C-alpha positions as CSV (number, residue, x, y, z in Angstrom):
1,M,15.2,9.1,-6.8
2,N,15.6,5.7,-8.5
3,M,12.8,4.0,-10.5
4,Q,11.9,1.6,-7.7
5,A,11.6,4.4,-5.2
6,S,9.4,6.5,-7.6
7,T,6.9,3.6,-7.9
8,L,6.6,3.0,-4.2
9,A,3.3,4.2,-2.6
10,L,3.7,2.9,0.9
11,E,7.0,2.3,2.8
12,V,7.4,1.1,6.3
13,D,11.0,0.6,7.4
14,G,11.9,-0.9,10.8
15,V,8.9,0.6,12.6
16,C,8.4,-0.1,16.3
17,V,5.3,1.1,18.2
18,A,4.5,0.4,21.8
19,Y,1.4,1.3,23.8
20,H,2.0,2.0,27.5
21,G,5.3,0.2,27.3
22,N,3.9,-2.9,25.5
23,P,5.4,-3.5,22.1
24,V,2.8,-3.9,19.3
25,L,5.0,-3.4,16.1
26,R,8.5,-4.8,16.4
27,G,10.7,-3.7,13.5
28,L,7.9,-3.9,10.9
29,S,9.0,-3.4,7.2
30,V,6.8,-3.5,4.2
31,Q,6.5,-1.8,0.8
32,V,3.6,-1.5,-1.6
33,R,4.0,-0.3,-5.1
34,R,1.6,1.7,-7.2
35,G,-0.8,-0.6,-9.1
36,E,-0.5,-3.3,-6.5
37,I,-2.9,-5.0,-4.0
38,Y,-1.2,-6.0,-0.7
39,A,-3.2,-8.0,1.8
40,L,-2.0,-8.2,5.4
41,L,-3.3,-11.0,7.5
42,G,-2.8,-12.0,11.2
43,G,-4.4,-13.1,14.3
44,N,-6.0,-10.8,16.9
45,G,-3.4,-8.5,18.5
46,A,-0.8,-9.1,15.7
47,G,-0.7,-5.3,15.0
48,K,-2.9,-5.0,11.8
49,S,-4.9,-2.0,13.1
50,T,-1.7,-0.3,14.4
51,T,-0.1,-0.8,11.0
52,L,-3.0,1.2,9.4
53,N,-2.7,3.8,12.1
54,T,0.9,4.3,11.4
55,F,0.1,5.2,7.7
56,L,-2.7,7.6,8.9
57,G,-0.4,9.2,11.5
58,F,-2.5,8.2,14.6
59,A,0.3,5.9,15.8
60,R,3.7,7.5,16.1
61,P,6.6,5.1,15.7
62,D,9.2,4.9,18.5
63,A,11.7,3.9,15.8
64,G,11.8,3.5,12.1
65,S,10.0,5.5,9.3
66,V,6.8,5.6,7.4
67,R,6.3,7.2,4.0
68,V,3.3,7.6,1.8
69,C,4.1,8.4,-1.8
70,G,7.6,9.6,-0.6
71,I,6.1,11.8,2.1
72,D,7.4,11.2,5.6
73,V,4.2,10.8,7.8
74,G,6.0,12.0,10.9
75,A,7.2,15.2,9.2
76,D,4.1,16.0,7.2
77,V,1.0,14.0,8.3
78,L,-1.5,16.2,6.5
79,G,0.4,15.9,3.3
80,A,0.6,12.1,3.7
81,R,-3.1,11.8,4.4
82,A,-3.9,13.9,1.4
83,Q,-2.5,10.9,-0.7
84,M,-4.8,8.3,0.9
85,A,-8.4,7.3,1.3
86,Y,-9.2,5.1,4.2
87,V,-12.3,2.8,4.2
88,P,-12.9,1.3,7.7
89,E,-14.9,-1.9,8.3
90,N,-18.0,0.2,9.1
91,V,-18.1,3.0,6.7
92,A,-19.1,6.4,8.3
93,L,-21.4,8.2,5.8
94,Y,-24.5,10.3,6.3
95,D,-27.7,8.1,6.1
96,H,-30.0,11.1,5.3
97,L,-28.0,12.0,2.2
98,D,-27.9,10.2,-1.1
99,A,-24.7,8.9,-2.8
100,R,-24.0,12.0,-4.7
101,E,-24.6,14.4,-1.8
102,N,-22.3,12.4,0.5
103,I,-19.5,12.6,-2.0
104,E,-20.0,16.2,-2.7
105,Y,-20.1,17.0,1.0
106,F,-16.8,15.2,1.8
107,L,-15.1,16.7,-1.3
108,R,-16.0,20.2,-0.1
109,L,-14.6,19.3,3.3
110,A,-11.4,18.1,1.7
111,G,-11.1,21.2,-0.4
112,S,-11.0,19.0,-3.5
113,A,-12.0,20.1,-6.9
114,W,-15.2,18.4,-8.2
115,S,-18.1,18.6,-10.7
116,A,-21.3,16.8,-11.2
117,E,-19.7,14.9,-14.0
118,S,-16.7,13.9,-11.9
119,I,-18.9,12.5,-9.2
120,S,-20.9,10.6,-11.8
121,D,-17.7,9.2,-13.3
122,A,-16.6,8.0,-9.9
123,L,-19.9,6.3,-9.1
124,H,-19.8,4.6,-12.5
125,A,-16.2,3.5,-11.8
126,V,-17.2,1.7,-8.6
127,L,-20.0,-0.2,-10.3
128,L,-22.8,1.3,-8.2
129,D,-26.1,0.9,-10.0
130,E,-27.3,4.3,-11.2
131,V,-30.8,3.8,-10.0
132,A,-29.3,3.9,-6.4
133,W,-27.5,7.2,-6.7
134,A,-30.5,9.3,-5.6
135,R,-31.5,6.9,-2.7
136,R,-30.6,7.9,0.8
137,L,-27.8,5.8,2.3
138,G,-29.9,4.6,5.2
139,A,-31.4,2.2,2.7
140,Y,-28.0,0.9,1.4
141,S,-26.4,-2.4,2.1
142,K,-22.9,-2.6,3.5
143,G,-21.4,-3.4,0.1
144,M,-23.2,-0.3,-1.5
145,R,-21.9,2.0,1.3
146,Q,-18.4,0.7,0.6
147,K,-18.8,1.5,-3.0
148,V,-19.7,5.1,-2.2
149,A,-16.8,5.5,0.2
150,I,-14.4,4.2,-2.6
151,A,-16.2,6.5,-5.1
152,L,-15.1,9.3,-2.9
153,A,-11.5,8.1,-3.2
154,V,-11.8,7.9,-6.9
155,A,-13.3,11.5,-7.2
156,R,-10.4,12.7,-5.0
157,A,-7.9,10.9,-7.3
158,V,-5.8,9.7,-4.4
159,P,-3.1,7.2,-5.3
160,V,-3.5,5.0,-2.1
161,L,-6.5,3.2,-0.7
162,L,-6.4,1.7,2.8
163,L,-9.0,-0.9,3.6
164,D,-10.0,-2.5,7.0
165,E,-11.7,-5.8,6.7
166,P,-13.3,-4.8,3.4
167,T,-15.3,-8.0,2.8
168,S,-16.5,-8.6,6.3
169,G,-20.3,-9.1,6.3
170,L,-20.6,-9.2,2.4
171,D,-22.4,-12.0,0.7
172,P,-20.5,-13.9,-2.1
173,H,-22.0,-11.9,-4.9
174,A,-21.1,-8.6,-3.2
175,T,-17.6,-9.9,-2.5
176,A,-17.1,-10.8,-6.1
177,E,-18.2,-7.3,-7.2
178,F,-15.9,-5.7,-4.7
179,N,-12.9,-7.7,-5.9
180,T,-13.6,-6.6,-9.5
181,L,-13.7,-3.0,-8.3
182,L,-10.3,-3.5,-6.6
183,Q,-8.8,-5.0,-9.8
184,N,-10.1,-2.0,-11.8
185,L,-8.5,0.4,-9.4
186,R,-5.3,-1.5,-9.5
187,A,-5.2,-1.4,-13.3
188,D,-5.6,2.4,-13.0
189,G,-2.4,2.5,-10.8
190,T,-3.9,2.8,-7.4
191,A,-1.9,1.1,-4.5
192,I,-4.3,-0.9,-2.3
193,F,-3.4,-2.0,1.2
194,M,-5.9,-4.1,3.0
195,V,-5.9,-5.8,6.4
196,T,-8.3,-8.8,6.5
197,H,-9.2,-12.1,8.2
198,D,-10.5,-13.4,4.9
199,L,-7.7,-15.7,3.6
200,L,-9.6,-17.0,0.6
201,G,-10.7,-13.5,-0.4
202,A,-7.2,-12.2,-0.2
203,A,-5.9,-15.0,-2.3
204,E,-8.4,-14.2,-5.1
205,V,-7.4,-10.5,-5.4
206,A,-4.1,-9.7,-3.8
207,D,-0.8,-9.5,-5.6
208,R,1.1,-10.2,-2.4
209,I,0.0,-11.5,1.0
210,G,1.9,-10.9,4.2
211,F,1.4,-12.6,7.5
212,L,1.8,-10.4,10.6
213,D,2.8,-12.1,13.8
214,R,3.7,-10.3,17.0
215,G,4.4,-7.0,15.2
216,R,6.4,-8.2,12.3
217,I,5.9,-9.8,8.9
218,T,7.1,-13.4,9.2
219,H,6.1,-14.7,5.8
220,E,5.2,-13.0,2.5
221,F,3.9,-14.7,-0.7
222,S,3.5,-13.3,-4.2
223,A,0.8,-14.4,-6.7
224,S,2.0,-16.4,-9.7
225,G,0.6,-18.6,-12.4
226,E,-3.1,-19.5,-13.0
227,E,-3.6,-20.7,-9.4
228,R,-2.0,-17.5,-8.0
229,F,-1.3,-18.9,-4.5
230,D,-0.8,-22.3,-2.9
231,V,-3.9,-22.0,-0.6
232,R,-2.9,-24.9,1.6
233,E,0.5,-23.3,2.3
234,L,-1.2,-20.0,3.0
235,Y,-3.7,-21.6,5.3
236,R,-0.8,-23.4,7.2
237,R,1.0,-20.0,7.7
238,Y,-2.1,-18.2,8.7
239,A,-3.2,-20.9,11.2
240,G,0.3,-20.7,12.7
241,A,0.1,-17.0,13.0
242,R,-3.3,-17.1,14.7
243,E,-2.2,-19.8,17.1
244,A,0.9,-17.7,18.1
245,A,-1.3,-14.7,18.6
246,G,-3.6,-16.8,20.9
247,V,-0.6,-18.1,22.9
248,A,0.7,-14.6,23.3
249,T,-2.6,-13.3,24.5
């Protein structure tokens, strides 16, 4: 395996997926390296959720291949899932348990090694205020629940994090905290793949931004310089993708 391949965490190569004969992904190809944040944007129906589902093994490609840390999802879906943590838009955790209890419970389900110290370290890593650790999650805000979900990923020490609309419903302060958390995870070598409608939020934190239109990435931009991205150009591409999705619908 060459050096480039060894640093790839997510690989999608020429993937086609159709539902009931209707094409959703049409030759999709994308790669995400370890220690990189990749944001995927697109209009409704562009195929963002299906892309996540191909990584998770819930959508089986009709053509092409999907690999997670070198593991072929089609050949070993459980092995691939063991390398990932998925945080949906609405995090499913137990409201009657506190942060530590939730993480301990899910680590036991996953058969992962853990200790009280490792859970504490994970909660510190996601910047969750220690006074909230023993509070039941029913009293948590959405941003706090996301932190607990990501703390679970940190405790499991998985190399890949999948995020679905991670900043939806967060206030500006919570969004800034969340972006700091993602940057810390990236610095530790985690590969982060997020699907989002938040163009400005993606521009603040992503290393690369791809625009999905009718099941394939039509444009891809990499951050560079102090300004990182030309936001006007990003918006022009994004608006075009959304208009195309609306026409297709």
